N, C-alpha and C positions, 0 to 999 in steps of 0.2 A: 711549652709546646709539649711536653711529654702527658701532659694531663688533658691538654685541649688540641690537638690538632686540627682541628677545624677554624680554630682561633677565638674561641670564644672567652670573653675577658681579655682579649688583646686588641689593638687597633684594627686589624684586616680581619675582626667577625663578619660574619654575615647580618645585613639588617633583620630584624624580628625575628632572630634565632632565640630569643628567651622572651616568654610572654611575662610581663609584669604583673607584681599584684595589682588586684583592684583597688581603685583610688577610695573605695568607700573604708578600706580596713586602714584607716588613719591613725586608731588607737590600738593599742594592743589586746585591750577587751574584745574590742568588735572582731580583731583577727582571730582571736583564741575561740571564740563565739562560734564563728563562722567555720574554722577548720573542726571545731566538735562536731558540728553537724554535719559536715562531710565525712568523716570519722565513723558518724553512726549511720548514714546511708551506706557509705562503702561495703560497711561491716555486713549491714542487711542483705547487701549484693555479693558480698565474697559467702555469706552462709548459703544463700540461697543456689550459688552457682555449685558448692560442696554439696548439698543436698541431693540437686540434681545427679552430680557425678556419683554419688555415692549409690543413688537409687537405681542407676542404669545399669541393668545386667550386662551389657557388653562390656561396660569399662569393669566390673566386678569381675567377671571370669576370663578366661583366655579366650574368648570367643573373637570371631576378626568383626571390627568396627564397622566395615562394609557390607553385615550381614542384617544391618538394622533399617537399610533404605538412605535415599539420597536427603530426605528432611530431617530426619533425626540425625545423620551426619553432620549437617549444617548445625544443627542444636548442641550436636556435641563439640562443635569447633567453638561455638560461640560461649558455650558454658565455659569453657577452657580459656577462653578470653578473657571474660569477664571475671573469671577466678583470680588470674595474674594481673589484671588490671585493678583489681580492687584489693588485693593484700598489698601491692605496691602502694596505693594510693593511701590506704590505712598505715602503713609503715611511716609514708613520709608524714602525712598529719600528725601524726604520734610525737615523731622528732620535731616538727615544727612548733608543736604546741607547748612542748618542752623548752625547747629553745628560746620561743619569745618570752614564757613565762616566768624562767629565769634570767631573764633579761641577757642571756647570751647574743642573740640577733636582736634584729629589727624587723617587724614584719614584712618589709619589702624584701629582705633576701631570702622568702620563701614564698616564691611563685607556686602556682598549680603545677604539678608535676608533668601533667601531659597536655596542658594549654587546655584551649577551648575546640571541640570539636567540629563548630561551624568554622573554623580556619583551616580544616585540614580536608580541603577540596582538590587538592594536589597530591601527587605522591612527595614532590618534594616539600611543599609545607606541611605534610603530614610528617614526614622523618624529622625536618628542620624543626618545627617548634613542639612536636608532639612528643614521639618516641625517644629520640635524644638527648632530652634533659635529663637524664639518668647518667650519659655519659660526658656530660658537659661540669659537670660538679667535681670538685677534687674532693675527696676524703681525708685528707692530710690535713692538720691542725698548724703544721709549722711548716716554713716555706723551704724547699729542698735546693739545697747549693746543687747546680747541674755539674760541677767540678767533680763532685764526687761518685757520680754514675758512671759506672766502667764504660768505655767507649765514647764519651762525649768528651770533646778538647776543649 
C-alpha cells in the first residue's frame, strides 16, 4: 500500500490501469528491436524539442514568455511537454532493453510508459492509463517489511 495507494498490483486495483505489452512482442528479440526503434524516434523528438527551446530568444533571455504572442506560447508549452515526454520514454526504453537483454525481466513486465494516446479521451483515462504509470511501479528491488517503517503497526 505504501508504494501503490491506488491499488496497482493488489486485488482492488482499477480495471485497465496498466496497458499490457503488445502481443506481437512474444520474443525478446522483437521486443528489443521495437524498443530500440522507440528509443531512436523519441530521441529525435527530444533533440528537436531541445533545439527549439535553445533557439527561442524568450527562453534564452530573461524576457517574458508572454511577449511572443499566443501561438508561440502554445508552441513553447508543446515543446516543453514533448521534451519531458521524450526523455522519460527514452530512459524507460533504455532500462527495458537492458533488463530484457540480460534476462532480468520478461518483455511483459515493460509496457509502454504512457500507454496509447488513443485511449486518453477522458481525464480519468489520461491520468489512469497514461501519466500515472511512473507512480505505480516500485523502484525497490527487495520487498519491504511494513513493520520496520515508523508509524505502521
